[in-house]
C-alpha positions, 0 to 999 in steps of 0.5 A: 631252831629250824632244822634242815636236811640239806646238801653241803658242797665239797670237792674241787672246782667243777667236781662237786661232791655233797655231804648230806647234813642236818643244820640249822637253817640260818647257818651257811651252806658249807658251814657248821652242821649238827650231824653228817647223815650221808653223801651224794656224788652227782658225777657217778652213774645214776645206777651206781650203788655208791652214788648216794650213801645215806643213813636212812634211820638217822634221816627218819629220826631227824624228820620226826624231830622236825627237820625239813628236807630241802627240795633236792634232798626230798627228791633223793629220799623219795628215790630211797623210799624214805619219804614220799614227795608230791609231784610239782607241776606248774602248767602256767609256767610254760605259757608265753607271757603277755608281750609274746602273746601280743606278738603272736596275735599281731603275726596271726592278724598279719598273716590273715590279712595277707592272705585275704587279698590273694584270694 
């Protein structure tokens, strides 16, 4: 059984509220879970004390048992100092794709051709 520490959404429409739960990875996002270990309210101020309430001892215990936190929960746990999350960087993602590079090269060639006769 693969365990995940993840967020289960609650709250009204456009007013999200999340429970931090330990669940089987095959169960639905808002479905059955094994244990609730905290909650997260993204609508509160970032420096509010009750924006994230989490039982860190239970989180550590579940991670020792093999539960894997999702990306968002790992980010929250990193903010609390429970675990260290590696920085993710993909510099290739910001590069223009093939067609955009071809258009830029064609525009540069056209601009170079337009300046040559004017000289």
